[in-house]
N, C-alpha and C positions, 0 to 999 in steps of 0.2 A: 698396702697395694704392693709389697716386695712378696707377697703372698699369693702362690696356686697351686692349685690343684687340677693333672686330667687325668685323662684317658683317652688311648692309641688305640685302637685296631688295624694288626697290618697280616694279610696271609691270613688270614684265622687265627692267629694270639693277637693278645692283647695287653697294652700295659700299662699300668697306674702309676704316675708320679705327681715328686709334690717339689715345686723351687720355694728356695725362701735362699734371696740374694745372688749370691753367685752359687749356693750349693744344689744341686740337685739331686732328688733320693728316689728309687722308679726301682720297679716288682712287676719282672716279667714272669710271662706265662708262660715260657719257653725260649727257649740258646736262640732260635732266631731272630724273632723280636731284638730283641737281645741286643745280637751281633750288629744289627740293623740299626736298632737306635744309637750305639756308638760307633755308627762309620757316618752316620749325619751330623752327629753332633760336633765329631774329629774335622769332618769336611768344613765346617762354620768357626772351630773354637779348639781354642789346647787346653784338653780338659787333664786332669789325674784323678787318680781314682778308678772306684764302677769296679773294679774286680773282685773283692773283696766283699762278704757277706760284712753290712752296718750295723753298728751295735751303738751308737750315738745319733742322735740326730734334735738340732731344739729340745735339751733339756730332758729327752725323752732317749732309756735306753733300753735293749730289747736279746731277747735271749729266744736263739733255735733249735728247734727243734727235729732234723728231718725223720728223726725212727715216726714220730708220733705223728706229722703235721699239722706243728703248733707253732707259732710264737706267741711268747708272751712282752708285752710293754712294761715298764719299773722304772721307777726311780729313787732308784735304791743310791745314788748316793748324792743328790740332796739331799733324800729323809737322810742320811748318815750326818750330813752337814747342818740340818738345821736339828738335831739331836745335841748337838755339839755346841753346837753358837748358844742353842738357852739351857745346855748341863742340865741335859737332862738322859746323856746315853749309860745312865744307872737306873735310868726310874727302873721300875717290875712292870712289868710289861703288863698290858691289861687288854682282853679280848674286845672292849668295847667302848670307842671315840667317847659316848656318855651314859653316866651312872643309868641304869633300868629302874624304872620308875621315880625317877624323881619330878616335879611338877616344872611346866615347861620357864625358862629366863624368862624374867619379869624386867621392865626399866629400870634405871634405878633415877631413885630422886631426888639425887643429889647432882652438883656439875664438877664433872669429870675437868684437871686440868687439861691447859694444851697439852704439857707435855707428852702427861699420860694417856691425852690421846692420841698422838701421833705415833707413841711406844705403841699401843696397843693395835691401831693400824698397823703398824709394820709387823707387830708379829703374825697380825690376822691374813696378810699378806705374805708369808710365808707359810703357812697354813693350806689359806687356799694355792699355793702355787704343787702341792700334794696329795690336796687332791681332783687329780688328772689320772693319776692309777689305780682313783679309791672310794669308787663311790659309797659306801660307809662312815668313812671321813668324809668325806664331799657333803653330804645330809651335815653332821654335826658342825662344822663349820661355817658351812653357810646360818645356819640355827643363830651362831655366834655373831657373823658378821653385822647385823643387821643394827647389833648396839655399841657399832662404833663409833658413832658420832657419840656416844656421854658412857663410857666404858667403869661399871663398879666392880665393884673390887671383887665379886661372883662369878664376875667377868674376865676378871683379869687371872682367875685362876681356871677356869675354866681349861684353860687349853691344855695346862698341864696334864691329866687327861686325855685329852686326844696324843700329846706326844708318844705316854704310855703308851697308847694303842699303836701309835709306830712303833715303838722300841719291840713290839712282839714279834715282828718282820720286817725289819724296811725294806726287803730286794721282793716284795709280795705288786703283785701287779693283777692286767688283765690280761686271760689267754684268751689267742683265737687260735678254733681247729681248725682252721679252711673247711668251717660250715656256717653259712651264716646262723642257721636254728642251735647252734656252741655256742655259747658265749661263759668264761667264769666271772660274770659283773650279775651290780641287781640292780643294770638301772641304762632307761635307753641311751638319756647322755652318756651314760660308760662304753654304751654298743658303738653313738656314731663315733666318740673321744678316739676311740681304737680301730675302728676302719679307717678313718682320715689319717691318723698320726703311721700310721704301718704301711698304709697305699698297698692291703696286696695283700699276694697269695704267699699262703706261710711256707711251703711246701717250694717255694723259691726262691723266697728271705727277699731280704731289700737292699738296695747296693745306692753307690755315693758315690757320684765324679764332682771334682770344680772345675768353672768356666776359669784361664789366665788372662 
């Protein structure tokens, strides 16, 4: 209930914003609406920030390229932390999160312990968080997640390959080129994630302010 995404139009310009608790991330189409937005906020609240391009918001990280008018959303810090957590920082990097040609996973015909079920669920939770910036990992993790309630040895071993895929390039993300038609992603879900998370106009970047 504390999340909100909005679009505001003023004098022919547009500003996209996302609010989370006391933090607002916004991206203006030009300097005029940017200045007016800050003026109106400051009239009601004491704020900090709003001047610099934002690089981290709600667990997402961003890279801006003004020359190519591109913005990249990634999760490098989280990815590296997950690799360390599961002792996977030295795994041999792999191109794919699942081995090509293998038959699909099947239910285990035995019963996993409560402890084993909990540990596997936590493992999958970490991987599912990383899928926000990786459509390829998303397919593999969601396919495996259906066995959380009763995971067998093959299910428990499978995430190691996913981590090896993450290890190949922990900073890989989704790149938006300033056009609805050009996106380095392979699924509409990933496209929506990127557009919602970056709220906007790559040429202007995104800025964050906090109400005090």
